[in-house]
All heavy atoms as TSV, in Angstrom:
chain	resi	resn	atom	element	x	y	z
A	1	MET	N	N	-3.775	-31.189	-3.334
A	1	MET	CA	C	-3.213	-29.902	-2.883
A	1	MET	C	C	-3.792	-28.767	-3.786
A	1	MET	O	O	-3.850	-28.934	-4.961
A	1	MET	CB	C	-1.721	-29.970	-2.965
A	1	MET	CG	C	-1.060	-28.674	-2.527
A	1	MET	SD	S	0.739	-28.833	-2.515
A	1	MET	CE	C	1.077	-28.193	-0.909
A	2	ALA	N	N	-4.130	-27.688	-3.202
A	2	ALA	CA	C	-4.677	-26.581	-3.897
A	2	ALA	C	C	-3.651	-25.851	-4.662
A	2	ALA	O	O	-2.450	-25.715	-4.220
A	2	ALA	CB	C	-5.382	-25.618	-2.918
A	3	ASN	N	N	-4.086	-25.256	-5.836
A	3	ASN	CA	C	-3.146	-24.404	-6.603
A	3	ASN	C	C	-3.515	-22.989	-6.324
A	3	ASN	O	O	-4.661	-22.594	-6.273
A	3	ASN	CB	C	-3.343	-24.712	-8.121
A	3	ASN	CG	C	-2.848	-26.066	-8.485
A	3	ASN	OD1	O	-1.827	-26.527	-7.982
A	3	ASN	ND2	N	-3.607	-26.820	-9.331
A	4	VAL	N	N	-2.487	-22.129	-6.250
A	4	VAL	CA	C	-2.639	-20.740	-6.002
A	4	VAL	C	C	-1.991	-19.968	-7.155
A	4	VAL	O	O	-0.772	-20.185	-7.394
A	4	VAL	CB	C	-2.011	-20.277	-4.670
A	4	VAL	CG1	C	-2.153	-18.759	-4.471
A	4	VAL	CG2	C	-2.559	-21.010	-3.517
A	5	ASN	N	N	-2.797	-19.228	-7.881
A	5	ASN	CA	C	-2.288	-18.414	-9.033
A	5	ASN	C	C	-2.421	-16.971	-8.753
A	5	ASN	O	O	-3.530	-16.421	-8.582
A	5	ASN	CB	C	-3.039	-18.815	-10.302
A	5	ASN	CG	C	-2.864	-20.287	-10.650
A	5	ASN	OD1	O	-1.754	-20.788	-10.667
A	5	ASN	ND2	N	-3.931	-20.948	-10.950
A	6	PHE	N	N	-1.339	-16.282	-8.846
A	6	PHE	CA	C	-1.261	-14.839	-8.616
A	6	PHE	C	C	-2.091	-14.131	-9.703
A	6	PHE	O	O	-1.961	-14.452	-10.908
A	6	PHE	CB	C	0.171	-14.330	-8.619
A	6	PHE	CG	C	0.280	-12.826	-8.555
A	6	PHE	CD1	C	0.268	-12.185	-7.371
A	6	PHE	CD2	C	0.440	-12.047	-9.716
A	6	PHE	CE1	C	0.324	-10.778	-7.301
A	6	PHE	CE2	C	0.610	-10.704	-9.684
A	6	PHE	CZ	C	0.542	-10.049	-8.471
A	7	ILE	N	N	-2.941	-13.187	-9.330
A	7	ILE	CA	C	-3.715	-12.433	-10.308
A	7	ILE	C	C	-3.227	-10.957	-10.335
A	7	ILE	O	O	-2.895	-10.413	-11.377
A	7	ILE	CB	C	-5.253	-12.500	-10.007
A	7	ILE	CG1	C	-5.717	-13.913	-10.184
A	7	ILE	CG2	C	-6.040	-11.546	-10.892
A	7	ILE	CD1	C	-7.119	-14.135	-9.817
A	8	SER	N	N	-3.246	-10.324	-9.184
A	8	SER	CA	C	-2.853	-8.893	-9.155
A	8	SER	C	C	-2.409	-8.502	-7.712
A	8	SER	O	O	-2.745	-9.207	-6.754
A	8	SER	CB	C	-3.967	-8.015	-9.595
A	8	SER	OG	O	-5.070	-8.075	-8.726
A	9	ALA	N	N	-1.746	-7.360	-7.672
A	9	ALA	CA	C	-1.370	-6.835	-6.350
A	9	ALA	C	C	-1.402	-5.283	-6.452
A	9	ALA	O	O	-1.162	-4.680	-7.456
A	9	ALA	CB	C	-0.037	-7.304	-5.893
A	10	THR	N	N	-1.690	-4.686	-5.271
A	10	THR	CA	C	-1.776	-3.243	-5.179
A	10	THR	C	C	-0.969	-2.820	-3.919
A	10	THR	O	O	-1.116	-3.421	-2.876
A	10	THR	CB	C	-3.253	-2.802	-5.035
A	10	THR	OG1	O	-3.954	-3.244	-6.239
A	10	THR	CG2	C	-3.376	-1.295	-4.871
A	11	LEU	N	N	-0.185	-1.733	-4.089
A	11	LEU	CA	C	0.477	-1.137	-2.951
A	11	LEU	C	C	-0.364	0.038	-2.479
A	11	LEU	O	O	-0.712	0.874	-3.262
A	11	LEU	CB	C	1.877	-0.653	-3.442
A	11	LEU	CG	C	2.811	-0.021	-2.334
A	11	LEU	CD1	C	3.150	-1.003	-1.272
A	11	LEU	CD2	C	4.048	0.518	-2.973
A	12	ARG	N	N	-0.641	0.026	-1.185
A	12	ARG	CA	C	-1.512	1.118	-0.652
A	12	ARG	C	C	-0.743	1.852	0.438
A	12	ARG	O	O	-0.279	1.239	1.405
A	12	ARG	CB	C	-2.779	0.486	-0.049
A	12	ARG	CG	C	-3.657	-0.166	-1.066
A	12	ARG	CD	C	-4.843	-0.857	-0.457
A	12	ARG	NE	N	-5.678	0.034	0.346
A	12	ARG	CZ	C	-6.658	0.815	-0.142
A	12	ARG	NH1	N	-6.988	0.758	-1.381
A	12	ARG	NH2	N	-7.384	1.578	0.680
A	13	LEU	N	N	-0.601	3.194	0.223
A	13	LEU	CA	C	0.075	4.054	1.219
A	13	LEU	C	C	-0.939	4.881	1.904
A	13	LEU	O	O	-1.750	5.585	1.244
A	13	LEU	CB	C	1.080	4.907	0.467
A	13	LEU	CG	C	2.124	4.209	-0.376
A	13	LEU	CD1	C	3.085	5.234	-1.026
A	13	LEU	CD2	C	2.849	3.160	0.350
A	14	LYS	N	N	-0.982	4.856	3.214
A	14	LYS	CA	C	-1.941	5.574	4.027
A	14	LYS	C	C	-1.217	6.761	4.634
A	14	LYS	O	O	-0.180	6.562	5.319
A	14	LYS	CB	C	-2.492	4.657	5.115
A	14	LYS	CG	C	-3.663	5.305	5.925
A	14	LYS	CD	C	-4.144	4.179	6.832
A	14	LYS	CE	C	-5.248	4.640	7.741
A	14	LYS	NZ	N	-5.661	3.591	8.664
A	15	TYR	N	N	-1.755	7.983	4.410
A	15	TYR	CA	C	-1.169	9.165	4.907
A	15	TYR	C	C	-2.063	9.884	5.939
A	15	TYR	O	O	-3.274	9.840	5.792
A	15	TYR	CB	C	-0.912	10.139	3.747
A	15	TYR	CG	C	0.060	9.775	2.726
A	15	TYR	CD1	C	-0.377	9.105	1.558
A	15	TYR	CD2	C	1.387	10.017	2.886
A	15	TYR	CE1	C	0.554	8.712	0.619
A	15	TYR	CE2	C	2.324	9.632	1.919
A	15	TYR	CZ	C	1.887	9.008	0.804
A	15	TYR	OH	O	2.791	8.609	-0.186
A	16	GLU	N	N	-1.453	10.542	6.893
A	16	GLU	CA	C	-2.213	11.347	7.831
A	16	GLU	C	C	-2.608	12.623	7.131
A	16	GLU	O	O	-1.772	13.249	6.394
A	16	GLU	CB	C	-1.341	11.671	9.063
A	16	GLU	CG	C	-1.024	10.493	9.890
A	16	GLU	CD	C	-0.153	10.844	11.092
A	16	GLU	OE1	O	0.094	12.037	11.363
A	16	GLU	OE2	O	0.373	9.934	11.718
A	17	ASP	N	N	-3.865	12.979	7.259
A	17	ASP	CA	C	-4.440	14.103	6.498
A	17	ASP	C	C	-5.197	15.053	7.472
A	17	ASP	O	O	-6.312	15.450	7.223
A	17	ASP	CB	C	-5.351	13.576	5.431
A	17	ASP	CG	C	-5.745	14.676	4.435
A	17	ASP	OD1	O	-4.988	15.670	4.304
A	17	ASP	OD2	O	-6.737	14.519	3.765
A	18	GLY	N	N	-4.528	15.410	8.556
A	18	GLY	CA	C	-5.128	16.374	9.496
A	18	GLY	C	C	-6.002	15.701	10.558
A	18	GLY	O	O	-5.888	14.471	10.735
A	19	TYR	N	N	-6.866	16.507	11.193
A	19	TYR	CA	C	-7.684	16.055	12.287
A	19	TYR	C	C	-9.163	16.504	12.009
A	19	TYR	O	O	-9.331	17.530	11.431
A	19	TYR	CB	C	-7.160	16.585	13.607
A	19	TYR	CG	C	-5.852	15.963	13.944
A	19	TYR	CD1	C	-4.699	16.595	13.587
A	19	TYR	CD2	C	-5.790	14.831	14.628
A	19	TYR	CE1	C	-3.435	16.074	13.905
A	19	TYR	CE2	C	-4.579	14.240	14.990
A	19	TYR	CZ	C	-3.378	14.883	14.576
A	19	TYR	OH	O	-2.189	14.371	14.894
A	20	ASP	N	N	-10.098	15.689	12.497
A	20	ASP	CA	C	-11.510	16.081	12.362
A	20	ASP	C	C	-11.953	16.934	13.560
A	20	ASP	O	O	-11.108	17.332	14.424
A	20	ASP	CB	C	-12.372	14.853	12.198
A	20	ASP	CG	C	-12.386	13.906	13.417
A	20	ASP	OD1	O	-11.876	14.316	14.488
A	20	ASP	OD2	O	-12.831	12.750	13.250
A	21	GLU	N	N	-13.224	17.209	13.667
A	21	GLU	CA	C	-13.792	18.040	14.690
A	21	GLU	C	C	-13.538	17.463	16.122
A	21	GLU	O	O	-13.481	18.176	17.104
A	21	GLU	CB	C	-15.262	18.313	14.548
A	21	GLU	CG	C	-15.622	18.946	13.238
A	21	GLU	CD	C	-15.658	18.001	12.047
A	21	GLU	OE1	O	-15.993	16.803	12.285
A	21	GLU	OE2	O	-15.367	18.391	10.930
A	22	GLN	N	N	-13.514	16.133	16.246
A	22	GLN	CA	C	-13.270	15.474	17.524
A	22	GLN	C	C	-11.785	15.242	17.752
A	22	GLN	O	O	-11.386	14.480	18.645
A	22	GLN	CB	C	-13.962	14.124	17.542
A	22	GLN	CG	C	-15.487	14.221	17.723
A	22	GLN	CD	C	-16.169	14.548	16.337
A	22	GLN	OE1	O	-15.708	14.050	15.322
A	22	GLN	NE2	N	-17.244	15.286	16.396
A	23	ASN	N	N	-10.949	15.896	17.008
A	23	ASN	CA	C	-9.494	15.813	17.161
A	23	ASN	C	C	-8.955	14.357	16.834
A	23	ASN	O	O	-7.925	13.992	17.368
A	23	ASN	CB	C	-8.991	16.315	18.507
A	23	ASN	CG	C	-7.576	16.831	18.437
A	23	ASN	OD1	O	-7.132	17.285	17.367
A	23	ASN	ND2	N	-6.902	16.716	19.523
A	24	GLU	N	N	-9.765	13.635	16.087
A	24	GLU	CA	C	-9.313	12.320	15.627
A	24	GLU	C	C	-8.608	12.492	14.302
A	24	GLU	O	O	-8.969	13.275	13.435
A	24	GLU	CB	C	-10.503	11.367	15.462
A	24	GLU	CG	C	-11.265	11.084	16.717
A	24	GLU	CD	C	-10.419	10.236	17.677
A	24	GLU	OE1	O	-9.684	9.383	17.256
A	24	GLU	OE2	O	-10.513	10.514	18.916
A	25	PRO	N	N	-7.524	11.704	14.103
A	25	PRO	CA	C	-6.761	11.865	12.833
A	25	PRO	C	C	-7.630	11.411	11.629
A	25	PRO	O	O	-8.360	10.439	11.734
A	25	PRO	CB	C	-5.581	10.938	13.033
A	25	PRO	CG	C	-5.922	10.024	14.124
A	25	PRO	CD	C	-6.947	10.679	14.956
A	26	LYS	N	N	-7.444	12.089	10.524
A	26	LYS	CA	C	-8.029	11.757	9.285
A	26	LYS	C	C	-6.937	11.171	8.390
A	26	LYS	O	O	-5.728	11.566	8.503
A	26	LYS	CB	C	-8.636	12.964	8.575
A	26	LYS	CG	C	-9.788	13.588	9.326
A	26	LYS	CD	C	-10.547	14.643	8.520
A	26	LYS	CE	C	-9.644	15.717	7.937
A	26	LYS	NZ	N	-10.342	16.773	7.242
A	27	PHE	N	N	-7.334	10.291	7.462
A	27	PHE	CA	C	-6.327	9.621	6.635
A	27	PHE	C	C	-6.766	9.685	5.172
A	27	PHE	O	O	-7.948	9.757	4.868
A	27	PHE	CB	C	-6.172	8.165	7.087
A	27	PHE	CG	C	-5.675	7.963	8.465
A	27	PHE	CD1	C	-6.494	7.716	9.519
A	27	PHE	CD2	C	-4.285	8.040	8.711
A	27	PHE	CE1	C	-6.038	7.524	10.794
A	27	PHE	CE2	C	-3.794	7.898	9.992
A	27	PHE	CZ	C	-4.679	7.637	11.027
A	28	THR	N	N	-5.784	9.650	4.307
A	28	THR	CA	C	-6.036	9.505	2.908
A	28	THR	C	C	-5.185	8.379	2.383
A	28	THR	O	O	-4.048	8.141	2.929
A	28	THR	CB	C	-5.760	10.837	2.185
A	28	THR	OG1	O	-6.081	10.685	0.814
A	28	THR	CG2	C	-4.303	11.244	2.303
A	29	THR	N	N	-5.599	7.685	1.362
A	29	THR	CA	C	-4.866	6.544	0.863
A	29	THR	C	C	-4.560	6.711	-0.631
A	29	THR	O	O	-5.429	7.168	-1.372
A	29	THR	CB	C	-5.697	5.266	1.067
A	29	THR	OG1	O	-6.007	5.102	2.457
A	29	THR	CG2	C	-4.897	4.033	0.627
A	30	LYS	N	N	-3.359	6.389	-0.959
A	30	LYS	CA	C	-2.950	6.391	-2.413
A	30	LYS	C	C	-2.681	4.956	-2.770
A	30	LYS	O	O	-1.953	4.185	-2.037
A	30	LYS	CB	C	-1.662	7.223	-2.629
A	30	LYS	CG	C	-1.858	8.659	-2.261
A	30	LYS	CD	C	-2.807	9.370	-3.177
A	30	LYS	CE	C	-2.893	10.840	-2.788
A	30	LYS	NZ	N	-3.886	11.515	-3.541
A	31	SER	N	N	-3.156	4.525	-3.927
A	31	SER	CA	C	-2.976	3.097	-4.391
A	31	SER	C	C	-2.228	3.087	-5.671
A	31	SER	O	O	-2.422	3.897	-6.577
A	31	SER	CB	C	-4.346	2.491	-4.560
A	31	SER	OG	O	-5.032	2.396	-3.338
A	32	TYR	N	N	-1.354	2.074	-5.758
A	32	TYR	CA	C	-0.543	1.875	-6.976
A	32	TYR	C	C	-0.783	0.445	-7.408
A	32	TYR	O	O	-0.411	-0.525	-6.676
A	32	TYR	CB	C	0.924	2.131	-6.686
A	32	TYR	CG	C	1.153	3.527	-6.168
A	32	TYR	CD1	C	1.168	3.795	-4.816
A	32	TYR	CD2	C	1.279	4.591	-7.074
A	32	TYR	CE1	C	1.372	5.084	-4.353
A	32	TYR	CE2	C	1.454	5.874	-6.588
A	32	TYR	CZ	C	1.493	6.102	-5.242
A	32	TYR	OH	O	1.647	7.428	-4.755
A	33	ARG	N	N	-1.448	0.266	-8.508
A	33	ARG	CA	C	-1.896	-1.075	-8.986
A	33	ARG	C	C	-0.849	-1.712	-9.945
A	33	ARG	O	O	0.108	-1.088	-10.325
A	33	ARG	CB	C	-3.214	-0.938	-9.729
A	33	ARG	CG	C	-4.276	-0.447	-8.843
A	33	ARG	CD	C	-5.588	-0.345	-9.641
A	33	ARG	NE	N	-6.571	0.281	-8.774
A	33	ARG	CZ	C	-7.574	1.003	-9.196
A	33	ARG	NH1	N	-7.722	1.172	-10.476
A	33	ARG	NH2	N	-8.388	1.562	-8.357
A	34	ASN	N	N	-1.160	-2.890	-10.342
A	34	ASN	CA	C	-0.380	-3.650	-11.290
A	34	ASN	C	C	1.025	-3.935	-10.818
A	34	ASN	O	O	1.998	-3.934	-11.633
A	34	ASN	CB	C	-0.414	-2.952	-12.671
A	34	ASN	CG	C	-1.753	-2.758	-13.201
A	34	ASN	OD1	O	-2.584	-3.618	-13.086
A	34	ASN	ND2	N	-1.993	-1.617	-13.790
A	35	LEU	N	N	1.179	-4.309	-9.530
A	35	LEU	CA	C	2.419	-4.730	-9.087
A	35	LEU	C	C	2.782	-6.107	-9.650
A	35	LEU	O	O	1.962	-6.942	-9.773
A	35	LEU	CB	C	2.440	-4.831	-7.508
A	35	LEU	CG	C	2.175	-3.556	-6.753
A	35	LEU	CD1	C	2.244	-3.906	-5.265
A	35	LEU	CD2	C	3.220	-2.534	-7.070
A	36	ASN	N	N	4.039	-6.276	-9.895
A	36	ASN	CA	C	4.568	-7.582	-10.296
A	36	ASN	C	C	4.722	-8.436	-9.110
A	36	ASN	O	O	5.113	-7.970	-8.027
A	36	ASN	CB	C	5.888	-7.351	-11.017
A	36	ASN	CG	C	6.390	-8.548	-11.744
A	36	ASN	OD1	O	6.289	-9.650	-11.251
A	36	ASN	ND2	N	6.937	-8.355	-12.917
A	37	ASN	N	N	4.459	-9.764	-9.190
A	37	ASN	CA	C	4.552	-10.619	-8.047
A	37	ASN	C	C	5.978	-11.034	-7.745
A	37	ASN	O	O	6.228	-11.791	-6.757
A	37	ASN	CB	C	3.696	-11.854	-8.182
A	37	ASN	CG	C	4.152	-12.753	-9.261
A	37	ASN	OD1	O	4.935	-12.354	-10.168
A	37	ASN	ND2	N	3.689	-13.976	-9.278
A	38	THR	N	N	6.949	-10.522	-8.467
A	38	THR	CA	C	8.359	-10.891	-8.218
A	38	THR	C	C	9.011	-9.877	-7.241
A	38	THR	O	O	10.139	-10.153	-6.851
A	38	THR	CB	C	9.164	-10.934	-9.514
A	38	THR	OG1	O	9.149	-9.662	-10.176
A	38	THR	CG2	C	8.564	-11.965	-10.446
A	39	HIS	N	N	8.374	-8.789	-6.915
A	39	HIS	CA	C	8.977	-7.795	-6.027
A	39	HIS	C	C	8.925	-8.284	-4.603
A	39	HIS	O	O	7.944	-8.837	-4.087
A	39	HIS	CB	C	8.244	-6.477	-6.149
A	39	HIS	CG	C	8.269	-5.899	-7.465
A	39	HIS	ND1	N	9.435	-5.571	-8.143
A	39	HIS	CD2	C	7.263	-5.586	-8.320
A	39	HIS	CE1	C	9.151	-5.044	-9.335
A	39	HIS	NE2	N	7.845	-5.083	-9.454
A	40	SER	N	N	10.055	-8.103	-3.930
A	40	SER	CA	C	10.131	-8.508	-2.526
A	40	SER	C	C	9.525	-7.482	-1.615
A	40	SER	O	O	9.283	-6.313	-2.071
A	40	SER	CB	C	11.594	-8.696	-2.128
A	40	SER	OG	O	12.236	-7.469	-2.066
A	41	ALA	N	N	9.277	-7.796	-0.386
A	41	ALA	CA	C	8.765	-6.838	0.605
A	41	ALA	C	C	9.712	-5.696	0.782
A	41	ALA	O	O	9.348	-4.510	0.929
A	41	ALA	CB	C	8.445	-7.502	1.906
A	42	ASP	N	N	11.049	-5.946	0.728
A	42	ASP	CA	C	12.072	-4.905	0.839
A	42	ASP	C	C	11.969	-3.925	-0.296
A	42	ASP	O	O	12.104	-2.717	-0.101
A	42	ASP	CB	C	13.440	-5.517	0.989
A	42	ASP	CG	C	13.722	-6.218	2.259
A	42	ASP	OD1	O	13.033	-5.888	3.250
A	42	ASP	OD2	O	14.552	-7.156	2.283
A	43	ASP	N	N	11.759	-4.468	-1.507
A	43	ASP	CA	C	11.595	-3.600	-2.718
A	43	ASP	C	C	10.398	-2.651	-2.538
A	43	ASP	O	O	10.461	-1.452	-2.774
A	43	ASP	CB	C	11.417	-4.441	-3.955
A	43	ASP	CG	C	12.652	-5.220	-4.360
A	43	ASP	OD1	O	13.770	-4.857	-3.901
A	43	ASP	OD2	O	12.500	-6.206	-5.119
A	44	LEU	N	N	9.272	-3.277	-2.109
A	44	LEU	CA	C	8.094	-2.453	-1.948
A	44	LEU	C	C	8.176	-1.408	-0.891
A	44	LEU	O	O	7.718	-0.296	-0.968
A	44	LEU	CB	C	6.870	-3.408	-1.640
A	44	LEU	CG	C	6.491	-4.366	-2.773
A	44	LEU	CD1	C	5.371	-5.278	-2.339
A	44	LEU	CD2	C	6.141	-3.620	-4.063
A	45	LEU	N	N	8.873	-1.789	0.168
A	45	LEU	CA	C	9.145	-0.820	1.269
A	45	LEU	C	C	9.966	0.359	0.803
A	45	LEU	O	O	9.657	1.504	1.064
A	45	LEU	CB	C	9.777	-1.539	2.471
A	45	LEU	CG	C	10.035	-0.673	3.673
A	45	LEU	CD1	C	8.689	-0.275	4.307
A	45	LEU	CD2	C	10.819	-1.491	4.728
A	46	ALA	N	N	11.008	0.067	0.036
A	46	ALA	CA	C	11.874	1.119	-0.510
A	46	ALA	C	C	11.054	2.052	-1.442
A	46	ALA	O	O	11.170	3.261	-1.367
A	46	ALA	CB	C	13.047	0.507	-1.242
A	47	VAL	N	N	10.216	1.463	-2.296
A	47	VAL	CA	C	9.419	2.261	-3.178
A	47	VAL	C	C	8.395	3.112	-2.407
A	47	VAL	O	O	8.212	4.286	-2.680
A	47	VAL	CB	C	8.714	1.385	-4.245
A	47	VAL	CG1	C	7.647	2.107	-4.970
A	47	VAL	CG2	C	9.703	0.751	-5.179
A	48	ALA	N	N	7.799	2.499	-1.409
A	48	ALA	CA	C	6.770	3.258	-0.640
A	48	ALA	C	C	7.443	4.439	0.080
A	48	ALA	O	O	6.855	5.512	0.084
A	48	ALA	CB	C	6.163	2.295	0.384
A	49	HIS	N	N	8.628	4.275	0.612
A	49	HIS	CA	C	9.309	5.355	1.270
A	49	HIS	C	C	9.741	6.440	0.228
A	49	HIS	O	O	9.727	7.606	0.532
A	49	HIS	CB	C	10.515	4.859	2.110
A	49	HIS	CG	C	10.018	4.250	3.375
A	49	HIS	ND1	N	9.462	4.975	4.423
A	49	HIS	CD2	C	10.072	2.980	3.808
A	49	HIS	CE1	C	9.156	4.173	5.416
A	49	HIS	NE2	N	9.514	2.927	5.086
A	50	ALA	N	N	10.128	6.027	-0.938
A	50	ALA	CA	C	10.453	6.974	-2.013
A	50	ALA	C	C	9.236	7.822	-2.395
A	50	ALA	O	O	9.353	9.019	-2.500
A	50	ALA	CB	C	11.009	6.224	-3.227
A	51	PHE	N	N	8.078	7.179	-2.605
A	51	PHE	CA	C	6.860	7.906	-2.844
A	51	PHE	C	C	6.541	8.824	-1.709
A	51	PHE	O	O	6.149	10.015	-1.941
A	51	PHE	CB	C	5.682	6.980	-3.134
A	51	PHE	CG	C	5.638	6.335	-4.478
A	51	PHE	CD1	C	5.357	4.968	-4.605
A	51	PHE	CD2	C	5.846	7.099	-5.636
A	51	PHE	CE1	C	5.361	4.436	-5.861
A	51	PHE	CE2	C	5.843	6.468	-6.844
A	51	PHE	CZ	C	5.571	5.194	-6.990
A	52	ALA	N	N	6.609	8.344	-0.486
A	52	ALA	CA	C	6.274	9.127	0.652
A	52	ALA	C	C	7.174	10.385	0.791
A	52	ALA	O	O	6.727	11.408	1.270
A	52	ALA	CB	C	6.283	8.307	1.920
A	53	SER	N	N	8.406	10.251	0.364
A	53	SER	CA	C	9.319	11.360	0.501
A	53	SER	C	C	8.880	12.517	-0.436
A	53	SER	O	O	9.331	13.652	-0.258
A	53	SER	CB	C	10.769	10.938	0.186
A	53	SER	OG	O	10.890	10.691	-1.210
A	54	LEU	N	N	8.087	12.188	-1.430
A	54	LEU	CA	C	7.610	13.254	-2.368
A	54	LEU	C	C	6.319	13.911	-1.872
A	54	LEU	O	O	5.871	14.892	-2.494
A	54	LEU	CB	C	7.362	12.605	-3.733
A	54	LEU	CG	C	8.533	11.952	-4.368
A	54	LEU	CD1	C	8.093	11.188	-5.655
A	54	LEU	CD2	C	9.632	12.953	-4.704
A	55	SER	N	N	5.764	13.469	-0.766
A	55	SER	CA	C	4.520	13.973	-0.243
A	55	SER	C	C	4.805	14.885	0.970
A	55	SER	O	O	5.769	14.689	1.678
A	55	SER	CB	C	3.614	12.810	0.179
A	55	SER	OG	O	2.476	13.328	0.772
A	56	SER	N	N	3.912	15.866	1.119
A	56	SER	CA	C	4.064	16.728	2.314
A	56	SER	C	C	3.320	16.114	3.508
A	56	SER	O	O	3.469	16.594	4.632
A	56	SER	CB	C	3.444	18.127	2.012
A	56	SER	OG	O	2.066	17.970	1.643
A	57	GLN	N	N	2.489	15.076	3.298
A	57	GLN	CA	C	1.814	14.364	4.339
A	57	GLN	C	C	2.677	13.299	4.969
A	57	GLN	O	O	3.573	12.778	4.355
A	57	GLN	CB	C	0.539	13.761	3.834
A	57	GLN	CG	C	-0.433	14.732	3.262
A	57	GLN	CD	C	-1.570	14.061	2.481
A	57	GLN	OE1	O	-1.366	13.101	1.764
A	57	GLN	NE2	N	-2.773	14.630	2.678
A	58	THR	N	N	2.383	13.029	6.228
A	58	THR	CA	C	3.123	11.984	6.938
A	58	THR	C	C	2.613	10.557	6.634
A	58	THR	O	O	1.425	10.334	6.720
A	58	THR	CB	C	2.993	12.188	8.487
A	58	THR	OG1	O	3.490	13.461	8.788
A	58	THR	CG2	C	3.738	11.138	9.300
A	59	LEU	N	N	3.531	9.668	6.260
A	59	LEU	CA	C	3.125	8.297	5.946
A	59	LEU	C	C	2.753	7.550	7.269
A	59	LEU	O	O	3.467	7.540	8.193
A	59	LEU	CB	C	4.270	7.579	5.266
A	59	LEU	CG	C	4.059	6.142	4.829
A	59	LEU	CD1	C	2.946	6.079	3.802
A	59	LEU	CD2	C	5.362	5.545	4.288
A	60	SER	N	N	1.557	6.973	7.247
A	60	SER	CA	C	1.068	6.263	8.387
A	60	SER	C	C	1.272	4.779	8.305
A	60	SER	O	O	1.671	4.088	9.305
A	60	SER	CB	C	-0.430	6.579	8.617
A	60	SER	OG	O	-0.914	5.826	9.679
A	61	SER	N	N	0.971	4.185	7.140
A	61	SER	CA	C	1.136	2.785	6.977
A	61	SER	C	C	1.325	2.370	5.520
A	61	SER	O	O	0.971	3.153	4.645
A	61	SER	CB	C	-0.088	1.995	7.596
A	61	SER	OG	O	-1.224	2.284	6.832
A	62	ILE	N	N	1.860	1.190	5.322
A	62	ILE	CA	C	2.023	0.592	3.990
A	62	ILE	C	C	1.426	-0.753	3.956
A	62	ILE	O	O	1.618	-1.521	4.870
A	62	ILE	CB	C	3.574	0.517	3.722
A	62	ILE	CG1	C	4.235	1.869	3.839
A	62	ILE	CG2	C	3.822	-0.051	2.321
A	62	ILE	CD1	C	5.791	1.753	3.981
A	63	ALA	N	N	0.650	-1.040	2.864
A	63	ALA	CA	C	0.024	-2.315	2.774
A	63	ALA	C	C	0.176	-2.847	1.332
A	63	ALA	O	O	0.094	-2.079	0.350
A	63	ALA	CB	C	-1.429	-2.290	3.177
A	64	LYS	N	N	0.283	-4.144	1.199
A	64	LYS	CA	C	0.178	-4.806	-0.107
A	64	LYS	C	C	-1.034	-5.661	-0.077
A	64	LYS	O	O	-1.190	-6.553	0.765
A	64	LYS	CB	C	1.447	-5.677	-0.324
A	64	LYS	CG	C	1.414	-6.400	-1.637
A	64	LYS	CD	C	2.606	-7.341	-1.797
A	64	LYS	CE	C	2.501	-8.194	-3.017
A	64	LYS	NZ	N	3.533	-9.233	-3.051
A	65	GLN	N	N	-1.915	-5.403	-1.059
A	65	GLN	CA	C	-3.131	-6.204	-1.203
A	65	GLN	C	C	-2.903	-7.098	-2.402
A	65	GLN	O	O	-2.661	-6.635	-3.491
A	65	GLN	CB	C	-4.371	-5.348	-1.355
A	65	GLN	CG	C	-4.666	-4.577	-0.120
A	65	GLN	CD	C	-5.949	-3.777	-0.306
A	65	GLN	OE1	O	-6.189	-3.268	-1.366
A	65	GLN	NE2	N	-6.705	-3.641	0.791
A	66	GLU	N	N	-3.099	-8.421	-2.258
A	66	GLU	CA	C	-2.826	-9.298	-3.291
A	66	GLU	C	C	-4.077	-10.132	-3.555
A	66	GLU	O	O	-4.761	-10.548	-2.613
A	66	GLU	CB	C	-1.652	-10.225	-2.896
A	66	GLU	CG	C	-1.163	-11.108	-3.988
A	66	GLU	CD	C	0.105	-11.875	-3.631
A	66	GLU	OE1	O	1.069	-11.228	-3.231
A	66	GLU	OE2	O	0.130	-13.088	-3.792
A	67	THR	N	N	-4.362	-10.368	-4.815
A	67	THR	CA	C	-5.480	-11.183	-5.197
A	67	THR	C	C	-4.910	-12.495	-5.903
A	67	THR	O	O	-4.119	-12.357	-6.839
A	67	THR	CB	C	-6.407	-10.483	-6.139
A	67	THR	OG1	O	-6.901	-9.294	-5.527
A	67	THR	CG2	C	-7.602	-11.316	-6.549
A	68	SER	N	N	-5.362	-13.615	-5.481
A	68	SER	CA	C	-4.957	-14.880	-6.124
A	68	SER	C	C	-6.170	-15.728	-6.347
A	68	SER	O	O	-7.166	-15.634	-5.654
A	68	SER	CB	C	-3.995	-15.573	-5.167
A	68	SER	OG	O	-2.789	-14.864	-4.956
A	69	ASP	N	N	-6.032	-16.572	-7.361
A	69	ASP	CA	C	-7.085	-17.520	-7.685
A	69	ASP	C	C	-6.637	-18.859	-7.045
A	69	ASP	O	O	-5.485	-19.312	-7.193
A	69	ASP	CB	C	-7.195	-17.668	-9.184
A	69	ASP	CG	C	-8.264	-18.599	-9.605
A	69	ASP	OD1	O	-9.283	-18.649	-8.936
A	69	ASP	OD2	O	-8.039	-19.363	-10.626
A	70	ILE	N	N	-7.531	-19.460	-6.281
A	70	ILE	CA	C	-7.227	-20.754	-5.652
A	70	ILE	C	C	-8.127	-21.792	-6.235
A	70	ILE	O	O	-9.332	-21.635	-6.316
A	70	ILE	CB	C	-7.494	-20.681	-4.166
A	70	ILE	CG1	C	-6.605	-19.581	-3.522
A	70	ILE	CG2	C	-7.226	-22.029	-3.489
A	70	ILE	CD1	C	-6.889	-19.316	-2.048
A	71	SER	N	N	-7.520	-22.861	-6.741
A	71	SER	CA	C	-8.322	-23.922	-7.344
A	71	SER	C	C	-7.827	-25.271	-6.836
A	71	SER	O	O	-6.776	-25.433	-6.264
A	71	SER	CB	C	-8.189	-23.856	-8.856
A	71	SER	OG	O	-6.870	-23.952	-9.261
């Protein structure tokens, strides 16, 4: 059986940042690194919404990117 070891995780918040010349939405992303692997998805969602409440831009999506070593 393979072993999976957590290495790191990043919370990525994607915001709407206006429209381009073709009227397509533009996005900007803010990343928060060094997440602890003990945080639940509910915790991350609450933090993401708290960060988003401080921004004037509309939150489009929330993602957690995790890196693990598999051996």
